[in-house]
N, C-alpha and C positions, 0 to 999 in steps of 0.2 A: 151708311150711313161713308159719308169720303173722306180719305182718306188725308190727315193734317199734315202740308206737304212740309211747314217750316219742324212738325212735331219728326215727322219723319226722316225728315233729311240731321234736325238732331240724334235721334236715335242712332244712325247709320255715323253720326263722328264720336260720338260714347265707343260706337265696337269698331273704328280707327283708333281712337285713343285704345282704350284696351290693350287694345292687337299688338297698337307701338311698344305701350306697356310692356308684355309678356316678352318683346321681341327685344328690350332694353336689360333684359332681362334674363337671356338668354333662357327664357325658357326649353329643356330635356321632354318630354314626354316615357314613357313609361317605361319604354326600355333602352330609356338613358341615351338615347341620338336627339340630335337640335330640332329642333320645332320651329326654328327659322324657314326654311322653306314652305312647310306649313304658311308661315307665320305671311311673308311674301304675298304670297300667291291667294292669298285671305285679303291682305292692304290691296292690290292690284285689282281683286273685285269688288274690296268695297267703295275703292275708288270708285272705279268706271258707273259702278250702277249712284255712285253720290250725285257724280257727273251728268248721270241718266235724268234722272228727277230732280234735279236746281235746274234740267236744260226746258221742264215740262214733262217725262217722261212717268209712268207708273212703277210701281214697284212690280216683277212681275213675281210673286206668293210661289211657285217649282222650284226659282233660282232663288230661292231661299229661303223655303225648307229643303232643298240641295247643300248647299253651306250650310244649314245648323247640324246636318243631316253629315256632313264630309268631315267639321271641325271636331264632334261631335265624336267622332272613332281615334283622333291622337289626341285632342289636349285630354291631361292629367285631370282628376278626375278635382281639385284644389284651386282647380281654373275655371272652376263652373261659374262663375260669374259672366265669360266668353258668351255662354252661351247663354246665360241672361237677355245680357246687349243688342245678339242675332235674333233672340227673342224677340222681344226692342222691338225690333224693324217690322218683324212678319207683325207685331201687334199693331204701327201704326200706321203700318201701308194695309189694313185690311178698315180704314176706318177708326184706328182707336183704344 
């Protein structure tokens, strides 16, 4: 099954929105340190990937997997909905 480009872009937009909300709330990691640098890096990656896909590119599943694993390393347990948003990107990139 081919990926739904609009659905994939929507999934990326959802992840961007979720990350921005956490950034605005000054999310803290379980260590107490600010998650801002991690969120900024994630937002940069998502914006770049969104631009590539909007321009006709495809989702690199390895990239998506690396992003999910990296975020899972620092995101507090109560913020796992961001991981779910990232998982939606993977699902939509796989054809839904």
